[in-house]
C-alpha positions in Angstrom: -41.1 22.7 -13.3 -42.0 23.9 -9.9 -40.1 26.5 -8.0 -38.7 23.8 -5.6 -37.6 21.6 -8.5 -35.8 24.6 -10.1 -34.0 25.4 -6.9 -33.0 21.8 -6.4 -31.7 21.7 -10.0 -29.7 24.8 -9.3 -28.2 23.4 -6.1 -27.3 20.2 -7.9 -25.5 22.1 -10.7 -23.5 24.0 -8.1 -22.7 21.0 -6.0 -21.8 18.6 -8.9 -18.1 19.9 -9.3 -17.5 19.7 -5.6 -18.9 16.2 -5.4 -16.8 15.1 -8.4 -13.7 16.4 -6.7 -14.6 14.6 -3.5 -15.1 11.4 -5.4 -11.7 11.8 -7.2 -9.9 12.5 -3.9 -11.6 9.6 -2.1 -10.5 7.3 -5.0 -6.9 8.6 -4.8 -6.8 8.0 -1.0 -8.2 4.4 -1.4 -5.6 3.6 -4.1 -2.8 5.0 -1.8 -4.0 2.9 1.1 -4.2 -0.2 -1.0 -0.7 0.4 -2.3 0.6 0.8 1.3 -1.1 -2.4 2.4 0.3 -4.2 -0.6 3.8 -3.1 0.1 3.5 -4.0 3.7 2.2 -7.5 2.7 5.1 -7.9 0.3 7.6 -6.9 3.0 6.1 -9.4 5.4 6.1 -12.2 2.8 9.7 -11.4 1.9 10.7 -11.6 5.5 8.9 -14.9 6.0 10.6 -16.3 2.8 14.1 -15.2 3.9 13.8 -16.3 7.6 14.3 -20.1 6.9 17.5 -19.4 4.9 19.1 -17.4 7.7 20.1 -20.5 9.7 21.7 -22.1 6.7 23.6 -18.9 6.0 24.9 -18.8 9.6 26.0 -22.5 9.3 27.9 -21.8 6.1 29.6 -18.8 7.6 30.7 -20.9 10.6 32.0 -23.6 8.2 33.9 -21.0 6.2 35.4 -19.6 9.3 36.6 -23.0 10.4 38.2 -23.8 7.0 40.3 -20.6 7.0 43.7 -21.3 8.5 44.5 -18.9 11.3 48.1 -18.0 11.6 
């Protein structure tokens, strides 16, 4: 093994733990971003699903108000 190869091997040994930590943190950030986007998509889809029922709920509330005798 040449001197350059020995020095590169030494550098790689010292850098390996830092690189592993970097990869672990990057993976955690990617998972967090994915979770945030998934929750946002779920919220939007829930809003879209509920929006059509809002009109029927308003109509029912008006019918219920009209059927209550006011004294």
